N, C-alpha and C positions, 0 to 999 in steps of 0.2 A: 324756418326763418327765410329760406330762399323763396318759398312760395309767397310769403308776405312782401318781401322786397320787390318781387316781380308782379305783384297783384295777381297771383295764381297763374301767370302765363309762362313762367320759367325762362331761362336764358335762351337767346337765339344762337349763341355760340358757347360751346363747352370745349375747353382745351385741356388735354391731359399731357403733362410734361413729366409725369412721375415714372412711367414705364412699369408701374405696378399693375399686375394682371387683374387683381380684384378691383382696383380703382378704374381701370380701363373698362372692364365689363360693366361696372355700375354706372359709369358716366352717361350711358344712353338714357337712363331714366330721368336725368336732370334737364333734358332738352325741351325747348318749346316746339310747337308744331312748326314744321318747316325749318328747324334749326340745323346748324352745322356742328359736327363733332370732329375736332382736329386732334390727331394723335401726333405728338412730337416725341414723347418718350418711346424708347425702343423696348419691345417685348418679344422674346423669342418663342414663346408658346402661342397657342391658338387663342384668339379672342373669340368670345361668343356673345350673342344677343338674341332676343326673341324677334324673329323676322316680322311677325304681325305688328309688333309695337314699332319697330324700325320703319316698316312700310306705311303704317297708319299715320305716323308723324311726318312722313315725307322728308325724312332725314337725309342730309348730305354727309358722307363720311370722307374725311380728307386726312392726309398724312404728310409728314415732313419729307424732305428730299433724302436721298440716299447718302447722307454724310457718314463718314467713317469715324471711328474713335480718334484717329489721327487728326481728322478735320477739326473735331471738337477740341482736342488738346492744343492745336495750333491757335484756334480762336481764344481759348482761355489764356494761353501764354501771351498772346498779343494784347489782351485786356490787362493782364497783370503787369506787363512791361510798359504799359501806357502807349503802345503803338496805335491802339484804337481807343478813342474816348467814347465809351458807350453813352455817357450823359449827353453828348452832342446830338444823339438821335431822339432824345426825349423832348418833344415839342409841347406837350400839354400834361398837366397834373391836375388831379382833383381829389378831394377827400371822399372817402367811401360813402359818407352820408349824402353826398351830392350826385351819386352815380345815376339814380333814376331821373333826376332833373337835367343833368348836363351831358350825360353820355350820348344820347341820341344825336346831339349836335356834332359829335366827333365823326359820325358816319357820313357827313356831308363833305365831299372832297374840297369844297371851298374853305373849310375850316383849317386846312393845311396840316392836319394831323399826320405825323410820321410814326411816332410812338407815344401813346398815352399811358400814364402811370396812375393807378388808383392807389392812393395812400391809405393804409390801414392804421 
């Protein structure tokens, strides 16, 4: 299905927020040529990938900053206590069926996107 949605090009960005070792290791295969793989979830074991595949696709590997468990707990508490209104950061929404048509426009800085939500 992912190949159909992307016309066999695959996504330019894959984000793993699970921290699941198997999901992280498998995420590389979903990237388009020149894509970015962003690791947000924390995994304490070694991740692995086939270097020829990684190299051939000219992949960029990125990770989140060094936030601690306490940092995440502070943010979660701030969200729960309404000190932070997460909805205020959502500037754009689109239904999943419109992703192929509308998402490229979100990449233009003139669109003013801060946080775009894809509704499933």
